[in-house]
Backbone bond lengths (Angstrom), bond angles and torsions (degrees), N, CA, C in turn:
res aa  C-N    CA-C-N  psi(-1)  N-CA   C-N-CA  omega(-1)  CA-C   N-CA-C  phi
1 M - - - 1.445 - - 1.516 107.21 -
2 V 1.235 116.22 134.65 1.484 124.83 -178.00 1.524 104.50 -93.62
3 R 1.269 118.31 125.56 1.441 124.96 176.84 1.489 111.76 -99.07
4 L 1.413 118.41 126.09 1.339 119.71 176.32 1.489 114.25 -68.40
5 P 1.296 119.76 149.58 1.475 118.27 174.44 1.560 115.99 -59.74
6 L 1.281 120.69 145.83 1.442 123.83 -175.23 1.531 106.66 -73.86
7 T 1.330 111.05 145.83 1.457 117.09 177.21 1.543 110.28 -80.33
8 P 1.292 121.71 163.74 1.413 122.34 172.98 1.486 113.87 -50.23
9 A 1.339 113.56 -46.19 1.474 119.21 -178.13 1.548 111.12 -62.28
10 E 1.302 118.24 -39.17 1.424 120.59 176.01 1.514 114.14 -62.42
11 I 1.307 113.46 -42.38 1.475 121.23 177.78 1.517 109.24 -63.51
12 E 1.294 118.67 -44.62 1.394 121.68 178.25 1.476 113.31 -60.94
13 R 1.370 115.87 -41.88 1.547 118.52 177.70 1.433 112.43 -64.08
14 G 1.364 115.35 -39.22 1.524 117.93 178.57 1.542 108.22 -64.50
15 Q 1.282 118.43 -36.01 1.515 116.69 -176.77 1.534 105.60 -72.47
16 N 1.313 119.03 -44.55 1.432 122.14 177.72 1.635 114.81 -54.93
17 L 1.420 108.60 -45.05 1.409 112.57 177.56 1.575 113.79 -62.12
18 G 1.303 115.73 -37.24 1.477 118.72 176.40 1.509 113.50 -61.72
19 V 1.313 113.40 -44.40 1.523 118.50 -178.12 1.606 105.87 -64.89
20 L 1.318 118.15 -44.06 1.431 122.97 177.65 1.440 111.98 -55.22
21 L 1.324 113.96 -51.51 1.630 116.97 -175.58 1.532 108.61 -64.24
22 R 1.378 115.43 -45.19 1.481 118.05 -179.30 1.555 112.59 -57.10
23 R 1.244 116.67 -43.32 1.444 122.01 176.09 1.475 112.71 -63.42
24 A 1.335 117.70 -46.48 1.491 123.63 -176.79 1.523 108.19 -67.57
25 R 1.255 117.27 -30.32 1.534 120.47 -175.89 1.524 107.91 -70.55
26 T 1.370 124.82 -26.96 1.338 136.81 174.22 1.564 105.75 52.24
27 D 1.367 120.58 -119.23 1.546 118.47 -177.69 1.405 109.35 -93.21
28 R 1.356 130.06 5.68 1.400 128.51 175.05 1.460 107.61 -68.52
29 S 1.456 115.33 143.93 1.423 114.08 179.94 1.583 111.83 -81.82
30 M 1.273 111.78 156.79 1.419 118.50 -177.60 1.572 110.15 -60.34
31 L 1.324 113.91 -35.78 1.505 117.22 174.96 1.479 117.06 -59.52
32 D 1.288 113.86 -49.60 1.455 126.04 174.69 1.516 114.05 -50.86
33 V 1.343 114.82 -51.22 1.467 122.70 -178.31 1.418 109.48 -66.26
34 A 1.313 118.80 -47.76 1.493 126.25 -177.54 1.496 110.85 -60.38
35 L 1.340 117.13 -49.41 1.490 119.71 -179.48 1.634 108.38 -65.62
36 A 1.287 118.48 -38.81 1.435 118.68 177.82 1.495 113.88 -64.12
37 A 1.343 115.45 -30.25 1.506 121.20 179.03 1.510 113.01 -86.63
38 G 1.246 113.86 -10.26 1.579 119.55 -179.94 1.453 114.00 78.50
39 I 1.326 116.96 28.41 1.380 123.39 178.04 1.507 112.12 -123.90
40 S 1.310 122.01 165.38 1.441 121.62 176.60 1.521 111.31 -81.00
41 P 1.379 112.40 148.53 1.529 117.20 177.66 1.444 108.38 -58.19
42 E 1.300 124.16 -37.37 1.536 124.05 174.26 1.429 115.63 -53.95
43 T 1.388 115.45 -41.85 1.543 118.97 178.70 1.557 111.42 -69.30
44 L 1.338 114.92 -39.02 1.443 117.01 175.44 1.486 112.61 -63.21
45 R 1.477 116.40 -40.71 1.474 119.49 -179.46 1.580 106.43 -64.43
46 K 1.271 118.71 -42.51 1.439 118.60 -178.18 1.615 113.94 -64.04
47 I 1.264 113.81 -32.02 1.479 120.60 -179.15 1.569 108.56 -75.90
48 E 1.406 113.04 -40.85 1.486 116.26 179.33 1.482 111.21 -70.85
49 T 1.299 121.87 -27.54 1.430 122.36 178.20 1.562 113.57 -90.68
50 G 1.312 118.65 0.14 1.445 121.68 178.26 1.573 112.72 83.44
51 R 1.232 119.23 8.00 1.468 122.71 -172.82 1.550 107.70 -82.97
52 V 1.345 117.52 -17.64 1.400 122.01 166.14 1.512 106.32 -122.87
53 A 1.298 109.61 97.73 1.483 121.63 -171.84 1.588 111.68 -75.72
54 T 1.273 116.14 -26.61 1.487 123.13 -173.63 1.553 112.39 -128.41
55 P 1.336 118.25 63.76 1.398 120.52 -179.76 1.507 110.09 -63.73
56 A 1.393 114.34 158.75 1.500 119.26 170.24 1.513 114.58 -54.06
57 F 1.276 117.85 148.24 1.453 121.37 175.39 1.523 111.92 -57.20
58 S 1.296 109.50 -44.43 1.576 114.04 -177.29 1.592 111.41 -59.74
59 T 1.354 111.38 -35.00 1.450 118.75 -179.59 1.534 111.74 -68.53
60 I 1.302 114.33 -40.33 1.418 118.54 176.95 1.538 113.88 -67.64
61 A 1.321 108.94 -40.92 1.490 115.44 -177.40 1.520 108.56 -66.04
62 A 1.331 118.83 -38.82 1.481 120.06 -175.80 1.501 106.64 -71.71
63 I 1.306 119.89 -34.23 1.471 118.11 -178.18 1.571 110.25 -76.78
64 A 1.242 115.74 -39.92 1.486 124.84 174.16 1.618 108.06 -54.87
65 T 1.280 116.43 -51.22 1.433 117.83 177.34 1.538 119.46 -54.82
66 V 1.371 109.54 -44.65 1.505 121.70 174.56 1.508 108.53 -57.06
67 L 1.291 115.87 -42.98 1.588 119.35 -172.99 1.496 111.55 -91.38
68 G 1.309 118.53 -2.87 1.563 123.53 173.31 1.595 102.30 75.26
69 L 1.278 114.02 38.15 1.536 108.97 172.97 1.646 107.85 -111.47
70 S 1.328 112.83 144.43 1.429 115.26 174.56 1.505 111.16 -81.84
71 L 1.296 118.61 151.69 1.411 123.17 -177.23 1.516 109.05 -66.43
72 D 1.431 117.23 -35.10 1.446 120.53 -178.94 1.552 107.66 -61.67
73 D 1.446 116.31 -42.05 1.429 121.37 -179.79 1.493 113.88 -62.29
74 V 1.454 111.99 -42.73 1.430 118.19 -178.90 1.563 110.05 -62.69
75 W 1.277 116.07 -44.91 1.538 120.95 -179.04 1.588 106.97 -63.15
76 A 1.312 116.34 -48.33 1.439 120.84 -177.09 1.512 110.80 -56.89
77 T 1.398 115.38 -40.62 1.461 122.00 -176.87 1.504 114.05 -71.98
78 I 1.406 116.59 -40.43 1.359 118.37 -179.11 1.488 118.16 -86.23
79 N 1.324 120.60 -16.15 1.433 129.06 -179.56 1.453 114.85 -143.18
80 P 1.462 117.41 63.06 1.465 118.96 -173.27 1.565 115.18 -55.05
81 Q 1.336 116.33 -40.14 1.468 119.81 -175.84 1.446 115.10 -61.60
82 A 1.442 109.56 -46.60 1.553 114.04 176.05 1.403 112.08 -65.38
83 S 1.280 120.98 -38.60 1.517 126.29 -177.02 1.446 113.46 -57.77
84 A 1.389 114.47 -44.63 1.453 121.49 179.87 1.530 109.95 -63.18
85 A 1.391 114.40 -46.00 1.379 121.67 -175.68 1.627 109.99 -64.26
86 T 1.343 111.54 -42.50 1.523 117.07 -178.17 1.438 109.42 -67.65
87 Y 1.279 123.53 -45.86 1.433 125.39 178.86 1.472 111.05 -62.19
88 Q 1.354 120.91 -38.03 1.441 121.22 178.14 1.500 111.58 -65.55
89 D 1.367 115.41 -43.40 1.478 122.96 179.66 1.515 108.65 -59.39
90 T 1.378 115.34 -48.06 1.473 118.51 179.64 1.530 113.73 -60.51
91 A 1.332 115.42 -43.28 1.487 120.32 174.34 1.518 113.71 -65.07
92 D 1.331 118.07 -33.97 1.474 119.02 175.70 1.529 110.73 -67.61
93 Q 1.415 114.32 -40.84 1.468 116.51 -179.52 1.523 110.31 -66.49
94 L 1.238 119.10 -42.01 1.484 123.62 178.73 1.506 107.72 -59.61
95 T 1.353 120.68 -51.14 1.449 124.12 179.87 1.453 111.35 -56.53
96 E 1.292 120.51 -41.09 1.346 123.55 -179.09 1.489 112.83 -66.87
97 R 1.398 117.52 -42.27 1.471 119.53 177.51 1.375 113.84 -64.13
98 L 1.395 114.34 -40.87 1.580 117.29 175.65 1.481 113.54 -62.83
99 A 1.306 123.01 -27.66 1.447 127.04 -171.28 1.520 104.44 -83.81
100 S 1.475 123.21 -20.66 1.351 118.81 -174.28 1.474 110.15 -95.87
């Protein structure tokens, strides 16, 4: 499979995700968090350093669960512009459905 180059936005999201996870991990060791999430410490290290900018959803979900983060909060933190637009679109769609 040929993988397309990452866009600047994807690279930025990956870096933001890494910062978020490092902060949320606080004093817990990378090994403890990785094992609890069912991933290798190397994978967690790569995600935290931004080397894996687009990890699989299941990987992010597992790490977020171990760290007590909601996926909504993770998305809002790593991609604030898209989150605001997405929430507004969802609110508009719900309002439109209720009005009909």
